[in-house]
C-alpha positions as CSV (number, residue, x, y, z in Angstrom):
1,M,71.8,112.6,92.5
2,R,72.0,109.9,90.0
3,A,73.2,106.4,91.0
4,I,75.7,104.6,88.9
5,N,74.5,101.1,88.2
6,K,77.9,99.6,87.8
7,V,79.1,99.0,91.3
8,G,82.4,97.5,92.1
9,G,85.9,98.4,93.1
10,Y,87.8,98.3,96.3
11,I,88.7,101.4,98.3
12,E,91.9,101.8,100.4
13,L,91.8,104.5,103.1
14,A,95.4,105.3,104.3
15,P,95.7,108.0,106.9
16,F,99.2,109.3,107.6
17,K,101.1,112.2,109.1
18,A,104.3,113.9,107.8
19,K,107.4,113.5,110.0
20,D,108.5,116.6,111.9
21,G,110.2,119.1,109.5
22,V,108.7,117.6,106.3
23,T,106.9,120.2,104.3
24,D,103.7,119.9,102.4
25,A,105.6,120.5,99.2
26,A,107.9,117.5,100.0
27,I,104.9,115.3,100.7
28,L,103.2,116.3,97.5
29,N,106.3,115.9,95.4
30,A,106.7,112.3,96.8
31,V,103.0,111.7,96.2
32,D,103.5,112.7,92.5
33,T,106.6,110.6,92.1
34,M,104.9,107.6,93.7
35,Q,101.9,108.1,91.5
36,A,104.0,107.3,88.4
37,T,104.7,103.9,89.9
38,M,101.2,103.3,91.1
39,R,99.9,103.8,87.6
40,T,101.8,100.7,86.6
41,F,100.1,98.5,89.2
42,S,97.4,96.2,87.7
43,G,94.0,97.3,89.0
44,F,94.9,100.8,90.1
45,L,92.1,103.2,89.1
46,R,92.4,106.5,91.1
47,R,94.1,108.2,94.0
48,E,93.1,111.2,96.0
49,T,95.5,112.7,98.6
50,L,93.8,115.0,101.2
51,K,95.3,117.2,103.9
52,M,92.8,117.2,106.7
53,E,92.0,120.2,108.9
54,D,93.8,118.6,111.8
55,G,97.1,118.6,109.7
56,N,97.0,114.8,109.1
57,W,96.8,113.4,105.6
58,L,94.6,110.8,104.0
59,D,95.1,108.8,100.8
60,I,92.0,107.4,99.2
61,V,92.8,104.9,96.5
62,L,90.3,103.1,94.3
63,W,91.3,99.7,93.0
64,R,89.6,97.3,90.7
65,D,89.4,94.6,93.4
66,K,90.9,93.2,96.6
67,V,93.4,91.0,94.6
68,S,94.8,94.2,93.0
69,V,95.3,95.8,96.4
70,E,97.2,92.8,97.7
71,A,99.4,92.6,94.7
72,A,100.2,96.3,94.8
73,M,101.1,96.1,98.5
74,E,103.8,93.5,97.6
75,Q,105.1,95.6,94.7
76,M,105.4,98.8,96.9
77,H,108.0,97.1,99.0
78,G,110.3,96.9,95.9
79,S,109.6,100.4,94.6
80,H,112.1,103.2,95.4
81,A,109.5,105.8,94.8
82,C,107.1,104.2,97.3
83,Q,109.9,103.8,99.8
84,D,110.9,107.4,99.4
85,F,107.3,108.5,100.2
86,F,107.1,106.2,103.2
87,A,110.3,107.6,104.6
88,L,108.6,111.0,104.9
89,I,105.6,109.9,106.9
90,N,104.6,108.6,110.3
91,E,101.5,106.5,110.7
92,T,98.7,108.3,112.4
93,G,97.9,105.4,114.7
94,V,94.8,104.8,112.7
95,P,95.3,101.7,110.6
96,M,94.7,101.5,106.9
97,S,91.2,100.2,106.1
98,F,89.7,98.7,103.0
99,G,86.2,98.1,101.7
100,G,84.3,97.1,98.6
101,V,82.2,99.7,96.8
102,M,78.5,98.9,97.4
103,R,77.0,101.9,95.7
104,S,78.3,105.0,93.9
105,H,76.6,108.3,93.0
106,N,77.4,111.2,90.8
107,A,76.1,114.8,91.1
């Protein structure tokens, strides 16, 4: 593996579970709709949405820095697309977590 010398960024790990009766297709549609809004947030770099083997979901979001995350969290409260996504999910009981990227590797 080759290390990337430029290290930086801030990772958000957001576990969630779909509410009873909400389909995977509904979650993914809401994720896609929300993504159009997230692209407009300053400092947003990338988002991966995973469905785990236990049926829970995990959003992994890469931000430029902690300030970008904090600003985006505020903006999400006023976004209909974000609120529509949040209406489909329950928290897993595992809190969101954040951390700075210390080292990154490519294949």
